[in-house]
PADREN-320213 format. One record per residue: z, x, y of N, C-alpha, C, O in turn. Coordinates in steps of 0.05 Angstrom, whole numbers, padded with zeros to 5 digits, always signed. Each point is the difference from the previous one (the first is absolute). Example, Ala and Ser with C-alpha at 12.3 -4.5 7.8 and 13.67 -1.06 7.14 Angstrom:
<recs>
+00156+00264-00114+00000-00018+00024+00000+00018+00024+00013+00021+00000
-00027-00028+00021+00001+00016+00024+00014-00015+00022+00004+00010+00022
</recs>
This chain:
<recs>
+01347-00418+02101-00001+00027+00016+00025+00005+00003+00018-00017+00002
-00014+00043-00002+00030+00008+00011-00002+00001+00023-00018+00007+00015
+00043-00015-00011+00015-00002+00028+00007+00034+00026+00022+00011-00005
-00030-00005+00016-00003+00020+00016+00027+00008+00022+00004+00022+00011
+00010-00047-00008+00021-00006+00022+00022+00020-00008+00014+00002-00019
-00016+00017+00047+00016+00022-00002+00000+00031-00007+00016+00019-00003
-00059-00030+00000-00002+00025-00006-00014+00011+00023-00019-00013+00010
+00027+00038+00000-00014+00017+00025-00026+00015+00003-00015+00006+00019
+00015+00000-00052-00037+00013+00002+00010-00010-00034+00020-00012-00008
-00046+00026-00007-00022+00000-00028-00015+00019-00010-00024-00003+00003
+00030+00020-00014-00015+00016-00011-00014+00003-00029+00018-00008-00015
-00042+00016-00002-00005+00001-00018+00008+00024-00007+00000+00019+00016
+00009-00016-00046+00010+00019-00018-00021+00028+00000-00025-00004-00001
+00037+00031+00001-00019+00015-00014+00002+00001-00021+00013-00018-00011
-00030+00044-00009-00006-00005-00021+00026+00005-00012+00007-00015-00018
+00009+00033+00026+00028+00007-00016+00013-00021+00007+00014-00002-00019
-00009-00014+00033+00018-00023+00006-00011-00025-00028+00013-00013-00016
-00037+00013+00020-00018-00014-00013+00012+00009-00033+00009-00020-00013
-00007+00043+00000+00009+00006-00015+00032-00007-00012+00007-00009-00022
+00011+00016+00049+00020-00009-00004-00001-00028-00011+00008-00005-00022
-00015-00007+00035+00002-00031+00000-00002-00007-00032+00019-00011-00011
-00048+00019-00008-00012-00003-00016+00029+00005-00020+00007-00015-00019
+00008+00038+00029+00022+00013-00027+00023-00025+00009+00019-00003-00015
-00019-00012+00036+00028-00006+00010+00002-00025-00016+00019-00010-00011
-00052-00001+00011-00005-00036-00016+00001+00009-00025+00012-00013-00017
-00025+00036+00011-00006+00003-00039+00039-00006-00011+00009-00019-00013
+00004+00042+00025+00039-00001-00005+00009+00001+00028+00000+00021+00012
+00005-00036-00006+00035+00001+00024+00014+00008-00012+00019+00001+00015
-00010+00010-00041+00036+00010+00000-00009+00031-00007+00015+00014-00014
-00035-00004+00023-00012+00022-00010+00019+00026+00013+00014+00018-00010
-00021-00027+00040+00023+00016+00014-00015+00024+00009+00013+00015+00015
-00041-00007-00020-00012+00024-00001-00004+00005+00030+00001+00023+00007
-00004-00044+00012-00007+00002+00024+00015+00007+00022-00007+00007+00023
+00041-00011-00036+00024-00003+00035+00009+00029-00018+00002+00010-00022
+00001-00009+00059+00012+00033+00002+00020-00007+00021+00000-00016+00019
+00021+00035-00031+00027-00004+00013+00005+00029+00012-00005+00020-00012
+00015-00022+00039+00006+00018+00015+00035+00012+00003+00011-00001+00022
-00001+00011-00043+00039-00003+00003-00003+00020+00024-00016+00017+00005
+00043-00028+00010+00013+00026+00022+00033-00004-00011+00013-00020-00003
-00007+00045-00002+00042+00006+00006+00006+00005+00030-00003+00022+00011
+00009-00038-00003+00011+00012+00033+00022-00003-00006+00008-00015-00017
+00007+00036+00034+00017+00020-00002+00012-00016+00024+00008+00016+00017
-00006-00034-00011+00008-00008+00038+00013-00032-00007-00003-00012-00021
+00023-00001+00050-00004-00025-00008-00021-00015+00011-00015+00009+00017
+00014-00036-00027-00029-00014+00010+00003-00025+00009+00001-00018-00017
+00001+00012+00043-00002-00023+00022-00026-00017-00024-00023+00009-00003
+00036-00036-00014-00024-00012-00006-00009-00016+00028-00022+00008+00008
+00032-00025+00008-00008-00011+00019-00031+00019+00016-00022-00010+00001
+00027+00033+00007-00016+00025+00011-00022+00000-00015-00021-00006+00011
+00019+00014-00044-00013+00015-00015-00019-00039-00006-00024-00003+00002
+00042-00021-00009-00022-00025+00001-00015+00003+00027-00024-00006+00001
+00039+00016+00023-00033-00001+00031-00014+00011-00010-00018-00014-00009
+00013+00050+00004-00011+00013-00008-00018-00007-00008-00022-00002+00012
+00031-00004-00047-00025-00013-00011-00014-00020+00006-00023+00000-00008
+00034-00023+00025-00018-00021+00007-00020+00005+00018-00020-00013+00005
+00033+00044+00010-00024+00012+00021-00023+00013-00022-00023-00008+00006
+00022+00021-00026-00003+00003-00010-00035-00009-00013-00023+00009-00002
+00040-00033-00003-00015-00026-00020-00018-00008+00026-00025+00002-00002
+00038-00011+00027-00019-00008+00029-00023+00012+00005-00022-00011+00002
+00029+00044+00001-00028+00016+00000-00011+00011-00016-00013+00018+00010
+00011-00021-00037-00004+00009-00029-00023-00026-00013+00001-00001-00025
-00020-00018+00037-00009-00018-00011+00002-00004-00037-00002-00021-00013
+00008+00052+00002-00014+00000-00028+00039-00008-00011+00011-00001-00022
-00004+00000+00042+00032+00001-00019-00002-00048+00011+00018-00016-00004
-00040+00013+00013+00000-00025+00011-00023-00010-00033-00010-00023+00000
+00006+00035-00014-00031-00017-00012+00009-00014-00030+00021-00001-00012
-00033-00004+00010+00000-00015-00029-00039-00008-00004-00017-00003+00017
+00017+00002-00050-00030-00014-00011-00003-00021-00004+00021-00011-00005
-00040-00005+00006-00012-00018-00005-00023+00009-00018-00009+00022+00000
+00001-00044-00017-00021+00011-00026-00007-00040-00004-00024-00007+00001
+00039-00009-00004-00011-00026-00016-00004-00009+00029+00009+00007+00021
-00029-00027-00029-00006-00028+00023-00022+00022+00025-00009-00010+00021
+00006+00033-00029-00018+00017+00021-00024+00012-00012-00001+00004-00024
-00017+00003+00039-00031+00006-00010+00004+00027-00020-00012+00005-00021
+00034+00013+00037+00010+00028-00011+00029-00004+00014+00011-00015+00015
-00006+00036-00030+00024+00016-00004+00006+00006+00041-00015+00015+00012
+00036-00028-00001+00009+00023+00032+00030+00007-00005+00017-00007-00016
-00019+00026+00038+00034-00003-00001+00006-00011+00033-00019-00001+00015
+00039-00006-00008+00008-00018+00023+00019+00010+00014+00017+00011-00014
-00012-00009+00042+00019+00009+00020+00012-00021+00006-00014-00016+00013
+00047+00008-00020+00011-00014+00003+00013+00011+00030+00004+00023+00006
+00002-00049+00015+00016+00006+00016+00026-00006+00010+00007-00006+00023
+00005+00008-00041+00029-00004+00004+00015+00005-00027+00009-00017-00016
-00009+00041+00016+00011+00008-00029+00028+00023+00009-00003+00021+00011
+00025-00031-00020+00031+00016+00007+00008+00020-00022-00002-00009-00023
+00011+00035+00027+00007+00013-00020+00036-00021-00012+00019-00009+00014
-00024+00009-00042+00016-00003-00013+00024+00012-00024+00001-00006-00024
+00010+00020+00035+00022+00017-00019+00019-00004-00011+00020-00008+00010
-00023+00014-00046+00021-00012-00008+00033+00023-00004-00002+00024-00006
+00011-00028+00007+00031+00018+00009+00020-00001-00019+00017-00018+00001
-00016+00034-00014+00028+00007-00021+00020+00017+00000-00002+00022+00010
+00018-00030-00019+00023+00031+00002+00013-00002-00031+00011-00016-00015
-00022+00050+00018+00018+00007-00026+00017+00019+00006+00000+00019-00015
+00015-00019+00034+00023+00016+00006+00012+00010-00022-00003+00024-00005
+00020-00043-00011+00012-00012-00023-00001+00016-00024+00018+00012-00012
-00045-00016+00008-00016+00026-00022+00005+00022-00008-00011+00017+00014
+00028-00003-00036-00004+00026-00002-00023+00009+00001-00021-00013-00004
+00023+00043+00011-00026+00013-00003-00023-00001-00016-00023-00004+00007
+00034+00011-00039-00024-00008-00007-00012-00031-00014-00021-00008-00011
+00044-00002+00018-00012-00039-00005-00014-00002+00025-00015-00019-00004
+00013+00027+00028-00010-00006+00019-00033+00013-00005-00017-00009+00014
+00012+00024-00030-00023+00024-00007-00010-00024-00021-00023-00009+00002
+00033+00004-00014-00016-00015-00026-00009-00029+00015-00021-00012-00002
+00041+00005+00015-00013-00027+00017-00014+00005+00013-00020-00013-00005
+00014+00028+00026-00017+00014+00015-00026+00003-00011-00020-00007+00011
+00021+00020-00042-00031-00003-00011-00009-00036-00007-00018-00013+00010
+00037+00007-00028-00003-00023-00012-00018-00017+00031-00023-00010-00001
+00037+00011+00023-00009-00017+00028-00034+00016+00005-00021-00012+00000
+00023+00034+00003-00028+00007+00003-00016-00009-00017-00021-00008+00010
+00022+00006-00042-00012-00009-00019-00006-00036+00003-00021-00011-00007
+00035+00004+00014+00006-00037-00001-00026-00011+00035-00019-00014+00005
+00037+00031+00010-00016+00001+00021-00031+00005+00001-00010-00011+00020
-00012+00029-00041-00020+00003-00004-00006-00021-00020-00016-00015+00010
+00019+00012-00022-00002-00020-00022-00011-00029+00019-00021-00013-00002
+00044+00008+00019-00005-00027+00015-00023+00000+00000-00011-00019-00011
-00004+00040+00024-00028+00000+00014-00001-00017+00027+00020+00002+00015
-00038-00015-00009-00002-00024+00027-00023-00015-00011-00015+00005-00019
+00017-00022+00036-00016-00025+00001-00027+00003+00031+00001-00008+00024
-00021+00022-00038-00024+00005+00020+00002-00011+00024-00001+00011+00022
+00004-00048-00032-00013-00017+00027+00021-00006+00013+00001-00019+00015
+00017+00036-00019+00026-00008+00025+00010+00031+00011+00007+00018-00015
-00007-00017+00043+00016+00017+00013+00031-00003+00007+00017-00018+00002
-00019+00038+00001+00005+00029+00002-00009+00018-00036+00015-00001-00020
-00037+00012+00020+00002+00018-00021+00018+00021-00002-00003+00019-00015
+00021-00023+00028+00029+00030+00000+00023-00016-00002+00005-00021+00012
+00014+00038-00036+00032-00009+00004+00015+00020+00009-00008+00023-00001
+00028-00028+00010+00021+00021+00022+00032-00004-00019+00015-00019+00004
-00013+00033-00017+00035+00011-00004+00008+00012+00006-00010+00023-00002
+00036-00027+00014+00028+00019+00012+00027-00007-00019+00015-00020+00002
-00013+00039-00017+00023+00017-00017+00023+00011+00010-00005+00024+00001
+00024-00028+00007+00030+00003+00012+00013+00011-00018+00011-00012-00018
-00010+00040+00021+00021+00009-00030+00013+00013+00012+00015+00013-00015
-00009-00006+00046+00036+00010+00010-00019-00011+00037-00020-00011+00009
+00044+00023-00001-00010-00013+00029-00013+00023+00010-00022-00010+00003
+00019+00032+00005-00024+00022-00001-00023+00006-00014-00014+00019+00006
+00007-00043-00035-00024+00000-00008-00004-00016-00013+00019-00013-00008
-00048+00006+00000-00009-00015-00005-00030+00006-00021-00010+00022+00003
+00000-00038-00019-00027+00006-00007-00017-00015+00020+00014-00009+00019
-00041+00002-00018-00014-00002+00007-00031-00011-00011-00016+00018+00005
+00006-00035-00014-00020-00005-00015-00021-00021+00008+00007-00023-00001
-00032+00029+00007-00020-00002+00016-00028-00003-00031-00014+00017-00010
+00016-00047+00005-00019-00004-00019-00014-00012+00009+00007-00018+00014
-00032+00022-00018-00030-00022+00007-00029+00007-00028+00000+00016-00019
-00021-00034+00026-00024-00001-00018-00014+00020+00013-00006+00000+00024
+00000+00019-00041-00021+00022+00005-00023-00011+00019-00011+00010+00020
+00006-00037-00034-00029-00016+00010-00005+00008+00031-00021+00009+00009
+00048-00013+00008+00000-00007+00030+00006+00035+00000-00018+00005+00016
+00030+00022-00023-00002+00024+00016+00006+00017-00029+00015-00005-00019
-00035+00028+00026+00005+00023-00012+00012+00013+00006+00013-00005+00021
-00008+00040-00040+00018+00019+00010-00002+00012+00031+00018+00009+00014
-00046-00013-00006-00005+00009+00030+00009-00017+00014+00009+00007+00021
-00009-00025-00026+00004-00023+00034+00026-00006+00003+00009-00004+00023
+00012+00001-00053+00029-00012+00007+00015+00025+00010+00024-00002-00003
-00034+00025+00015+00018+00018+00018-00004-00013+00031+00017+00003+00017
-00036-00013-00014-00014+00003+00025+00017-00015+00011-00001-00006+00024
</recs>
């Protein structure tokens, strides 16, 4: 039987989530259910404050602590984990010329999407901060559509 240590709650999957899980199990590399929110921030970013803010988001929104189980259970379930922190990958691209940076960004977004997610492991979100200069950053929030749709991620 599956251990649910560290889990605060669990739910059955919605019909749409069951369909997404089916597609995930059929082809984990398709990237069809991977969403990315890209922000071009024209201001200085304090990484520690950004980390604290995202830790709050994850603490306050169960969906950000969700993973999925389908093996050794009667039916697939989503579980809510109790202690998940934001992990923000940081890159410094200040030395890149604009054209090289644009190409690198396009490649990064493609590769990030292709990585997909392991639906067994929370969080099903990735956060990336890329420094362009002292007053300009790219921020990319990548997540699996099985946990959020276009209406819910705005919240």
